[in-house]
C-alpha positions as CSV (number, residue, x, y, z in Angstrom):
1,M,35.5,-21.8,-9.0
2,N,31.8,-21.3,-8.6
3,V,30.1,-18.7,-10.9
4,L,26.7,-17.1,-10.5
5,E,26.6,-15.5,-14.0
6,G,28.8,-14.1,-16.7
7,F,28.6,-17.0,-19.2
8,K,29.5,-16.7,-22.9
9,G,26.3,-15.8,-24.8
10,Q,24.1,-15.4,-21.8
11,Q,21.0,-13.2,-21.7
12,I,19.7,-11.5,-18.5
13,L,16.9,-9.0,-17.9
14,V,15.9,-7.7,-14.5
15,L,12.8,-5.5,-14.5
16,P,13.2,-2.2,-12.7
17,R,11.5,-1.9,-9.3
18,F,9.0,0.7,-10.5
19,V,7.8,-1.7,-13.2
20,V,7.2,-4.5,-10.7
21,D,5.4,-2.1,-8.4
22,E,3.1,-1.1,-11.3
23,F,2.4,-4.8,-11.9
24,A,1.1,-5.2,-8.4
25,K,-1.5,-2.4,-9.0
26,D,-2.7,-3.6,-12.4
27,T,-5.7,-6.0,-12.5
28,F,-4.2,-8.2,-15.3
29,A,-0.5,-8.1,-14.3
30,S,-1.1,-8.7,-10.6
31,N,-2.3,-12.2,-11.3
32,L,1.0,-13.3,-12.9
33,H,4.2,-11.4,-13.8
34,L,7.9,-11.9,-14.1
35,T,10.6,-10.0,-12.3
36,D,13.8,-11.5,-13.8
37,I,14.4,-13.7,-16.9
38,G,17.5,-15.2,-18.4
39,F,19.3,-17.8,-20.5
40,F,22.7,-19.4,-19.5
41,P,24.3,-21.5,-22.2
42,N,26.9,-24.1,-21.3
43,A,27.0,-22.7,-17.8
44,E,30.4,-24.1,-16.6
45,N,30.8,-23.9,-12.8
46,H,27.4,-22.3,-12.4
47,Y,26.4,-22.2,-8.7
48,C,23.8,-20.3,-6.7
49,N,23.0,-20.6,-3.0
50,R,20.2,-18.6,-1.3
51,E,20.1,-19.2,2.5
52,N,16.8,-17.3,2.8
53,G,15.4,-18.3,-0.5
54,C,14.0,-15.8,-3.0
55,N,10.8,-13.6,-2.9
56,Q,9.6,-15.1,-6.2
57,Y,9.0,-18.5,-7.6
58,I,11.9,-19.6,-9.8
59,L,11.5,-21.8,-12.8
60,I,14.6,-23.4,-14.4
61,F,14.3,-25.3,-17.7
62,C,17.4,-27.4,-18.5
63,R,17.6,-27.5,-22.3
64,G,20.9,-29.4,-22.5
65,G,23.6,-30.8,-20.2
66,K,23.0,-31.7,-16.6
67,G,22.7,-29.9,-13.2
68,W,21.3,-30.3,-9.7
69,Y,19.5,-28.5,-6.9
70,E,18.9,-28.9,-3.2
71,I,15.9,-27.8,-1.2
72,E,14.4,-28.8,2.1
73,G,17.2,-31.3,2.7
74,E,16.7,-33.2,-0.6
75,R,19.0,-33.1,-3.6
76,Y,17.7,-33.7,-7.1
77,D,19.6,-34.3,-10.4
78,V,18.4,-32.5,-13.5
79,S,18.9,-33.7,-17.1
80,A,18.2,-32.2,-20.5
81,D,14.5,-31.3,-21.2
82,E,13.6,-31.3,-17.5
83,F,12.4,-28.3,-15.5
84,F,11.6,-27.6,-11.9
85,V,10.1,-24.7,-9.9
86,L,11.5,-23.5,-6.5
87,P,8.9,-21.9,-4.1
88,P,9.5,-18.5,-2.6
89,N,11.3,-17.9,0.7
90,V,12.7,-21.4,1.0
91,A,16.4,-21.9,1.3
92,H,17.9,-23.6,-1.8
93,S,21.0,-24.0,-4.0
94,Y,21.5,-25.2,-7.5
95,G,24.3,-25.6,-10.1
96,A,25.7,-27.2,-13.2
97,N,27.1,-30.7,-13.4
98,K,30.9,-30.5,-13.2
99,F,31.4,-32.5,-16.4
100,N,28.3,-31.8,-18.4
101,H,27.4,-28.2,-17.9
102,W,23.7,-27.4,-18.2
103,S,22.2,-24.8,-20.5
104,I,19.2,-23.3,-18.8
105,Y,16.3,-20.9,-19.4
106,W,15.1,-19.4,-16.1
107,V,12.4,-17.0,-15.0
108,H,11.4,-15.5,-11.6
109,F,7.7,-14.9,-11.4
110,Q,5.0,-14.0,-8.8
111,G,1.3,-13.0,-8.5
112,S,-1.9,-14.5,-7.3
113,F,-1.9,-17.2,-10.0
114,A,1.8,-18.1,-9.6
115,R,1.2,-21.0,-7.2
116,D,-1.1,-22.7,-9.7
117,F,1.7,-22.9,-12.2
118,A,4.3,-24.0,-9.7
119,K,2.7,-26.3,-7.2
120,D,3.3,-29.7,-9.0
121,Y,6.9,-29.1,-10.0
122,L,9.2,-29.2,-7.0
123,R,10.7,-32.3,-8.4
124,P,12.4,-32.5,-11.8
125,T,9.7,-32.9,-14.5
126,K,10.4,-34.3,-18.0
127,I,8.9,-32.7,-21.1
128,Y,8.4,-34.6,-24.4
129,P,9.3,-32.4,-27.4
130,Y,10.8,-35.0,-29.7
131,F,8.7,-35.2,-32.8
132,N,6.9,-31.8,-32.8
133,N,7.9,-28.2,-32.8
134,T,6.2,-27.3,-29.5
135,V,9.5,-26.9,-27.6
136,V,10.8,-24.7,-30.4
137,N,7.7,-22.5,-30.1
138,V,8.2,-22.3,-26.3
139,I,11.8,-21.2,-26.7
140,G,10.6,-18.7,-29.4
141,T,8.1,-17.4,-26.9
142,F,11.0,-16.9,-24.4
143,E,12.9,-15.0,-27.0
144,Q,9.8,-12.9,-27.8
145,I,9.5,-11.9,-24.1
146,F,13.1,-10.7,-24.2
147,L,12.6,-8.8,-27.4
148,T,9.4,-7.1,-26.2
149,L,10.8,-6.1,-22.8
150,R,13.9,-4.7,-24.4
151,Q,11.7,-2.3,-26.5
152,G,10.6,-0.6,-23.4
153,Y,8.3,-0.8,-20.4
154,S,5.1,0.7,-21.8
155,M,2.0,-1.1,-20.4
156,D,1.2,-2.5,-23.9
157,N,4.6,-4.1,-24.1
158,M,4.2,-5.4,-20.5
159,R,0.9,-7.0,-21.2
160,F,2.1,-8.6,-24.3
161,A,5.1,-10.0,-22.5
162,L,3.0,-11.2,-19.6
163,S,0.6,-12.9,-22.0
164,S,3.6,-14.7,-23.5
165,L,4.6,-15.7,-20.0
166,Y,1.3,-17.5,-19.5
167,Y,2.0,-19.4,-22.7
168,F,5.6,-20.2,-21.7
169,L,4.6,-21.6,-18.3
170,G,1.5,-23.3,-19.5
171,S,3.3,-25.0,-22.4
172,L,5.9,-26.5,-20.1
173,S,3.1,-27.8,-17.9
174,Y,1.3,-29.3,-20.9
175,M,4.3,-31.0,-22.4
176,S,5.1,-32.6,-19.0
177,T,1.9,-34.5,-19.3
178,S,2.1,-35.3,-23.0
179,R,3.5,-38.5,-24.3
180,E,6.2,-38.6,-26.9
181,I,4.6,-38.4,-30.3
182,P,5.1,-41.6,-32.2
183,L,6.4,-41.8,-35.8
184,E,3.8,-41.5,-38.5
185,S,3.3,-44.4,-40.9
186,D,5.2,-44.4,-44.2
187,A,1.9,-43.6,-46.0
188,E,1.8,-40.2,-44.2
189,I,5.4,-39.2,-43.6
190,D,8.7,-40.8,-44.5
191,L,12.0,-41.3,-42.7
192,S,13.6,-38.1,-43.9
193,Q,10.7,-36.0,-42.9
194,N,10.7,-37.5,-39.4
195,A,14.4,-36.7,-39.2
196,I,13.8,-33.1,-40.2
197,L,11.0,-32.8,-37.6
198,Y,13.4,-34.0,-34.9
199,M,16.1,-31.6,-36.1
200,K,13.7,-28.6,-36.0
201,S,12.6,-29.6,-32.5
202,N,16.2,-29.7,-31.3
203,I,17.6,-26.8,-33.3
204,D,19.3,-25.5,-30.2
205,K,21.2,-28.7,-29.5
206,K,24.0,-30.8,-30.9
207,I,22.8,-33.9,-32.7
208,E,24.8,-37.0,-33.6
209,I,23.7,-39.3,-36.4
210,K,23.8,-42.3,-34.0
211,E,21.4,-40.5,-31.7
212,L,19.0,-39.5,-34.5
213,A,19.0,-42.9,-36.0
214,G,18.2,-44.4,-32.6
215,K,15.2,-42.1,-32.3
216,L,14.0,-43.1,-35.7
217,G,14.5,-46.9,-35.2
218,V,17.1,-47.4,-38.0
219,T,20.9,-47.8,-38.2
220,P,23.1,-44.8,-38.8
221,A,24.0,-46.2,-42.3
222,Q,20.4,-46.6,-43.2
223,L,19.5,-43.1,-42.1
224,S,22.5,-41.5,-43.9
225,Q,21.7,-43.3,-47.2
226,K,18.0,-42.8,-47.2
227,F,18.2,-39.1,-46.1
228,K,20.8,-38.3,-48.8
229,D,18.6,-40.1,-51.5
230,K,15.6,-38.1,-50.4
231,T,17.0,-34.6,-49.8
232,G,20.4,-34.6,-51.6
233,Y,22.1,-33.5,-48.4
234,A,24.1,-35.3,-45.7
235,V,22.2,-35.4,-42.4
236,L,24.4,-33.0,-40.5
237,S,24.8,-30.7,-43.4
238,Y,21.0,-30.3,-43.6
239,F,20.9,-29.7,-39.8
240,N,23.5,-26.9,-40.2
241,H,21.3,-25.4,-42.9
242,L,18.3,-25.4,-40.5
243,K,20.5,-23.8,-37.8
244,I,21.6,-21.0,-40.2
245,Q,18.0,-20.5,-41.4
246,H,17.0,-19.9,-37.7
247,A,20.0,-17.7,-37.2
248,C,18.7,-15.5,-40.1
249,T,15.3,-15.2,-38.3
250,L,17.0,-14.1,-35.1
251,L,19.3,-11.6,-36.9
252,D,16.2,-10.1,-38.7
253,N,13.8,-10.0,-35.7
254,T,15.9,-9.6,-32.5
255,S,18.7,-7.4,-31.2
256,M,20.7,-10.4,-29.9
257,N,24.4,-10.3,-30.7
258,I,26.3,-12.9,-32.6
259,M,27.6,-14.6,-29.5
260,Q,24.0,-14.9,-28.1
261,I,22.6,-16.2,-31.3
262,S,25.4,-18.8,-31.5
263,A,24.6,-19.9,-28.0
264,M,20.9,-20.1,-28.8
265,L,21.7,-22.6,-31.6
266,G,23.8,-24.8,-29.4
267,I,27.1,-23.7,-31.1
268,E,29.6,-22.8,-28.3
269,D,32.2,-21.2,-30.6
270,S,30.8,-18.0,-32.0
271,L,33.7,-17.8,-34.5
272,Y,32.9,-21.2,-35.9
273,F,29.2,-20.0,-36.1
274,S,30.3,-17.0,-38.1
275,R,32.4,-19.1,-40.5
276,L,29.5,-21.6,-40.9
277,F,27.0,-18.8,-41.5
278,T,29.3,-17.2,-44.1
279,Q,29.9,-20.6,-45.8
280,I,26.2,-21.2,-46.2
281,M,24.9,-17.7,-46.8
282,G,27.9,-16.2,-48.7
283,I,27.9,-13.3,-46.3
284,C,28.9,-12.8,-42.7
285,P,26.2,-12.5,-40.0
286,R,26.9,-8.7,-39.3
287,D,26.7,-7.9,-43.0
288,Y,23.5,-10.0,-43.4
289,R,21.9,-8.0,-40.6
290,K,22.7,-4.7,-42.3
291,M,21.3,-5.9,-45.7
292,T,18.1,-4.3,-47.1
293,K,15.6,-7.1,-47.4
294,G,12.3,-7.4,-49.2
């Protein structure tokens, strides 16, 4: 069964028509502004078909899993850490891979500068986030846009959100031309620090020790032993601690519910997330959010 939306942990925000109309009149906003924005985690059976296209450009960033899209008689496959931009008013369709459902960030945008951000990305474009936190910052910017827009549609809020949109689109473009950052030498940074950097850059994903060891150029056994010697923690235990640390930030600074936060961390089962949070923090997520801090 094909599904357009309604995924567990999803986030969607569609700006009211009067806000979009105000953008068209504003000197700053008319250059580039969004109309719709969303996040679909583990989007099983996701499918969308527009026979007449859409009035806006549509950017889709696949953070995990796989998907596909068709436009102008061509079909393209999309993998994790790839994005593409569909032009306005052109028939298209897209959807999740049947066996490896994608998790996607998406935004509809328009304005006089929109084509400049979109013109080179009709084909799937790979980004290279592996050993830096740039992609985490980009996702954080996406979250900030959501948070700001949910606080209301004042022009101050709108301009801040639109400034963030410039950063979001520009960063994806920049990372698509950057090469993967090589590992530092032992004199500057050791194996465990490189592992932690990779974990932070992929905080919203699942990571296997074999995958991480391969990125670092060592065997899983070497990684496990050296990481435990250096940090006192098993690799995946440390990764879970980082996830819960980020969850605390989201609980403190956003209005996202538990299911949405769980999805943002790449944890499909929100009940498991709550148990993990309680195990590490000694308090459940809802009670943590209510705590007086500082």
